[in-house]
C-alpha atoms as a printed R data frame, in Angstrom:
   type eleno elety resid chain resno       x       y       z
1  ATOM     1    CA   MET     A     1  -0.733   5.878  44.094
2  ATOM     2    CA   PHE     A     2   0.840   6.703  40.727
3  ATOM     3    CA   ILE     A     3   2.822   3.850  39.140
4  ATOM     4    CA   THR     A     4   4.139   3.649  35.597
5  ATOM     5    CA   ASN     A     5   4.881   0.447  33.822
6  ATOM     6    CA   THR     A     6   8.001   1.051  31.741
7  ATOM     7    CA   SER     A     7   8.475  -2.596  30.789
8  ATOM     8    CA   ARG     A     8   5.164  -2.637  28.875
9  ATOM     9    CA   GLU     A     9   6.674  -0.849  25.880
10 ATOM    10    CA   PHE     A    10   8.761  -3.920  25.065
11 ATOM    11    CA   GLN     A    11   5.917  -6.440  25.268
12 ATOM    12    CA   PRO     A    12   4.699  -7.825  21.926
13 ATOM    13    CA   GLU     A    13   1.223  -6.880  20.803
14 ATOM    14    CA   VAL     A    14  -0.797  -8.628  18.134
15 ATOM    15    CA   VAL     A    15  -2.504  -6.241  15.734
16 ATOM    16    CA   ASN     A    16  -4.693  -7.173  12.805
17 ATOM    17    CA   ILE     A    17  -4.022  -4.721   9.959
18 ATOM    18    CA   GLU     A    18  -7.549  -5.261   8.649
19 ATOM    19    CA   ASP     A    19  -8.914  -3.748  11.876
20 ATOM    20    CA   LEU     A    20  -6.907  -0.540  11.420
21 ATOM    21    CA   VAL     A    21  -8.620   0.508   8.185
22 ATOM    22    CA   PRO     A    22 -12.366   1.177   8.270
23 ATOM    23    CA   GLN     A    23 -14.579  -1.131   6.187
24 ATOM    24    CA   ASP     A    24 -16.093   1.827   4.329
25 ATOM    25    CA   HIS     A    25 -12.721   3.373   3.328
26 ATOM    26    CA   LEU     A    26 -12.530   4.592  -0.284
27 ATOM    27    CA   LEU     A    27  -9.517   2.430  -1.153
28 ATOM    28    CA   ARG     A    28 -11.212  -0.715   0.162
29 ATOM    29    CA   LYS     A    29 -14.221   0.028  -2.081
30 ATOM    30    CA   ILE     A    30 -11.961   0.576  -5.076
31 ATOM    31    CA   ASN     A    31 -10.058  -2.659  -4.432
32 ATOM    32    CA   GLU     A    32 -13.297  -4.645  -4.077
33 ATOM    33    CA   THR     A    33 -14.869  -3.094  -7.195
34 ATOM    34    CA   ILE     A    34 -12.007  -3.096  -9.697
35 ATOM    35    CA   ASP     A    35 -10.029  -6.161 -10.764
36 ATOM    36    CA   PHE     A    36  -6.549  -4.799 -11.497
37 ATOM    37    CA   SER     A    37  -5.185  -8.080 -12.890
38 ATOM    38    CA   PHE     A    38  -5.643  -6.869 -16.457
39 ATOM    39    CA   ILE     A    39  -2.722  -4.449 -15.944
40 ATOM    40    CA   ALA     A    40  -0.224  -7.300 -15.511
41 ATOM    41    CA   GLU     A    41  -1.392  -8.956 -18.710
42 ATOM    42    CA   LYS     A    42  -1.221  -5.689 -20.668
43 ATOM    43    CA   CYS     A    43   2.344  -5.007 -19.422
44 ATOM    44    CA   ARG     A    44   3.764  -8.541 -19.779
45 ATOM    45    CA   PRO     A    45   4.904  -8.081 -23.416
46 ATOM    46    CA   LEU     A    46   6.774  -4.941 -22.462
47 ATOM    47    CA   TYR     A    47   9.190  -6.724 -20.139
48 ATOM    48    CA   CYS     A    48  12.008  -9.111 -21.090
49 ATOM    49    CA   GLN     A    49  11.603 -12.591 -19.619
50 ATOM    50    CA   ASP     A    50  15.250 -13.724 -19.572
51 ATOM    51    CA   ASN     A    51  17.478 -10.770 -18.653
52 ATOM    52    CA   GLY     A    52  17.528  -7.522 -16.756
53 ATOM    53    CA   ARG     A    53  16.624  -6.614 -13.238
54 ATOM    54    CA   PRO     A    54  13.360  -7.720 -11.647
55 ATOM    55    CA   CYS     A    55  10.612  -5.225 -12.230
56 ATOM    56    CA   ILE     A    56   8.300  -3.479  -9.810
57 ATOM    57    CA   ASP     A    57   4.909  -5.160 -10.031
58 ATOM    58    CA   PRO     A    58   2.984  -3.083 -12.623
59 ATOM    59    CA   VAL     A    59  -0.269  -3.519 -10.660
60 ATOM    60    CA   MET     A    60   1.330  -2.128  -7.507
61 ATOM    61    CA   LEU     A    61   2.898   0.739  -9.466
62 ATOM    62    CA   PHE     A    62  -0.457   1.624 -11.016
63 ATOM    63    CA   LYS     A    63  -2.170   1.484  -7.616
64 ATOM    64    CA   MET     A    64   0.482   3.775  -6.167
65 ATOM    65    CA   LEU     A    65  -0.050   6.318  -8.936
66 ATOM    66    CA   LEU     A    66  -3.812   6.055  -8.477
67 ATOM    67    CA   ILE     A    67  -3.419   6.844  -4.775
68 ATOM    68    CA   GLY     A    68  -1.277   9.855  -5.692
69 ATOM    69    CA   TYR     A    69  -3.946  11.080  -8.070
70 ATOM    70    CA   LEU     A    70  -6.844  10.505  -5.664
71 ATOM    71    CA   TYR     A    71  -5.162  12.228  -2.721
72 ATOM    72    CA   GLY     A    72  -3.403  15.012  -4.642
73 ATOM    73    CA   ILE     A    73   0.135  13.846  -3.990
74 ATOM    74    CA   ARG     A    74   2.117  15.270  -6.885
75 ATOM    75    CA   SER     A    75   5.623  14.111  -6.004
76 ATOM    76    CA   GLU     A    76   6.511  10.456  -6.397
77 ATOM    77    CA   ARG     A    77   8.980  10.729  -3.502
78 ATOM    78    CA   ARG     A    78   6.278  12.214  -1.310
79 ATOM    79    CA   LEU     A    79   3.939   9.448  -2.461
80 ATOM    80    CA   ILE     A    80   6.375   6.755  -1.331
81 ATOM    81    CA   GLU     A    81   6.718   8.439   2.070
82 ATOM    82    CA   GLU     A    82   2.929   8.686   2.425
83 ATOM    83    CA   ILE     A    83   2.536   5.015   1.571
84 ATOM    84    CA   ARG     A    84   5.119   4.088   4.170
85 ATOM    85    CA   VAL     A    85   3.233   6.047   6.846
86 ATOM    86    CA   ASN     A    86  -0.447   5.516   6.004
87 ATOM    87    CA   ILE     A    87  -1.596   1.954   6.614
88 ATOM    88    CA   ALA     A    88  -4.737   2.467   4.507
89 ATOM    89    CA   TYR     A    89  -2.624   2.919   1.384
90 ATOM    90    CA   ARG     A    90  -1.085  -0.525   1.856
């Protein structure tokens, strides 16, 4: 007998994001090897502390550009779309 369960698509499912990306992924190795905190300290004097709009985190911006370089994504718009789709980039 063939029965489909259509109500299953609305049931919550718990997913651990860490399980979706392999432990030996290149970006995991880079993140474990390199401490990117120096970027924030280098960029701090370039931003105003008391006015203006909040900035994009310089460390995150640098990591985004690094992903674009490593994976050959030339367009920044395309890079943002790829980051939205690929869980490993997050």
